[in-house]
C-alpha positions in Angstrom: 4.0 0.4 -29.4 5.5 3.1 -26.8 8.8 1.4 -25.3 8.0 1.0 -21.5 9.2 3.9 -18.8 10.9 2.2 -16.0 9.7 3.6 -12.3 10.7 3.5 -8.8 7.8 1.7 -7.1 7.9 1.5 -3.0 5.1 -0.4 -0.8 5.7 1.3 2.9 3.5 1.1 6.1 3.0 -0.4 9.2 0.1 -2.9 7.7 0.9 -6.4 6.4 1.5 -7.1 2.6 3.7 -5.1 1.1 6.3 -7.8 -0.2 2.6 -9.6 -0.9 2.3 -7.6 -3.5 5.4 -6.9 -5.0 5.0 -10.2 -5.2 2.2 -10.1 -7.4 3.2 -7.1 -9.0 6.1 -9.6 -9.9 3.7 -12.2 -11.1 2.0 -9.8 -13.8 5.5 -8.7 -14.9 6.3 -12.5 -15.6 2.4 -12.8 -17.6 3.7 -10.3 -20.1 7.1 -12.1 -20.3 9.3 -9.7 -18.4 12.4 -11.5 -16.5 12.5 -10.5 -12.4 15.7 -10.2 -10.0 14.3 -9.8 -6.2 17.0 -9.6 -3.2 15.4 -10.4 -0.2 17.0 -8.3 2.6 17.4 -9.4 6.0 15.8 -12.7 4.8 17.2 -16.5 4.7 14.4 -18.7 5.0 13.9 -21.6 2.3 10.7 -21.9 4.4 9.4 -18.7 2.9 5.9 -19.7 0.5 7.9 -17.3 -2.5 10.7 -18.8 -2.1 9.5 -22.4 -2.8 6.5 -21.2 -5.3 9.1 -19.2 -7.1 11.8 -21.8 -7.5 9.3 -24.5 -8.6 7.4 -23.0 -11.2 8.6 -19.5 -12.2 11.8 -19.6 -14.2 12.0 -16.1 -15.2 11.6 -14.9 -11.7 15.5 -14.8 -9.9 14.9 -14.7 -5.7 18.4 -14.3 -3.8 18.0 -14.2 -0.3 20.7 -11.9 1.6 19.8 -12.3 5.5 20.3 -15.2 8.3 17.1 -17.4 9.3 16.3 -15.4 12.6 15.7 -11.8 13.1 17.8 -9.2 13.3 18.2 -6.6 16.9 17.5 -2.8 16.0 20.8 -0.9 16.8 22.7 -4.4 17.7 23.4 -5.6 13.7 25.9 -9.3 14.4 28.8 -8.6 12.0 27.3 -11.8 9.8 23.8 -9.3 9.1 26.0 -6.7 8.1 27.8 -8.6 5.3 25.0 -10.0 4.1 22.9 -6.5 3.8 26.7 -5.5 1.7 26.5 -8.4 0.0 22.8 -7.8 -1.2 23.4 -4.5 -2.1 26.5 -5.2 -4.6 24.5 -7.6 -6.1 21.8 -5.4 -6.6 24.0 -2.9 -8.1 25.0 -5.2 -10.5 21.8 -6.5 -12.0 20.0 -2.8 -11.8 23.6 -1.6 -14.2 23.2 -4.7 -16.0 19.3 -4.1 -17.0 18.7 -7.3 -18.1 15.6 -7.8 -15.6 12.5 -5.3 -16.4 11.4 -5.3 -12.6 14.1 -5.5 -9.9 12.3 -6.1 -6.0 14.7 -5.2 -3.1 12.3 -6.4 -0.7 12.3 -5.0 2.9 15.5 -2.2 1.9 13.2 0.1 4.1 13.7 -2.0 7.5 17.5 -1.9 6.2 18.1 1.2 6.1 16.4 2.1 9.7 17.8 -0.6 11.2 21.1 0.7 10.1 22.7 -2.3 7.5 22.6 -0.2 4.6 23.4 3.0 4.1 19.9 5.4 3.3 23.2 7.5 0.4 24.0 4.4 -0.7 20.1 3.3 -1.6 19.5 6.5 -3.2 22.9 5.7 -5.2 21.5 3.3 -6.2 18.2 4.8 -7.5 20.2 6.6 -9.8 21.9 3.9 -11.5 18.4 2.5 -12.5 18.4 2.5 -16.6 15.6 3.6 -17.7 13.5 0.4 -18.6 13.8 -0.9 -15.5 11.3 -0.5 -12.6 12.4 -0.9 -9.4 10.2 -2.1 -6.0 11.4 -1.2 -2.7 9.6 -2.6 0.2 9.7 -2.6 3.9 8.4 -0.3 7.1 9.9 2.6 8.0 11.0 3.7 4.4 13.0 7.9 4.5 12.0 10.7 3.1 14.7 10.9 0.8 13.7 7.7 -0.4 10.1 8.3 -0.5 11.4 11.6 -3.1 12.7 9.4 -5.5 9.4 7.4 -5.7 7.0 7.7 -8.7 4.6 5.5 -6.7 4.3 4.8 -2.9 1.5 3.1 -1.7 1.4 2.5 2.1 0.0 -0.3 3.7 -2.0 0.2 7.1 -2.5 -2.1 9.9 -6.4 -1.7 11.0 -6.5 -5.1 12.9 -3.7 -7.9 12.5 -4.6 -11.8 13.9 -1.5 -12.0 15.9 -3.5 -9.2 18.5 -6.1 -12.7 19.3 -3.2 -15.1 19.5 -2.9 -16.2 16.4 0.2 -17.0 15.2 2.5 -17.0 11.8 0.7 -19.5 9.6 2.1 -20.9 6.4 1.0 -19.2 2.6 0.0 -15.9 5.0 2.8 -14.9 6.9 5.3 -16.9 5.4 
């Protein structure tokens, strides 16, 4: 059997579904006996459906949140926002370089870069650490040109229509 080549996959764009796509990929990988590690940047609530499901049903899937349970203000992150993003990057370096997980997802990393929580150069350096067999997934709006240039696959999720515009609030199981 041919050995698996790890890829760099990027989900970006202004539409809904980037994190959801990475979670679907994680379930698929687990179905093939692979180990998954997800770091959620800028998220810090146990109420997210994916956090609850992973903890309850998916023992081969580790999910760590490195954010607060509130939105980050672009251009004015708090010291705690910066501290948590730095911890997330330290953890990502460790997890990726160890190579013990087949799939590593850095959820909202593109937004963390755009908001100034994580230097773009740190993400590019992280990509270069990736062992050959590890697939790395980067999600979030605002993916930079330099990060996109490193990707093997880019999917852009484009908003055509969204229920928010009808005044329908965020729904459990849909948005979180």
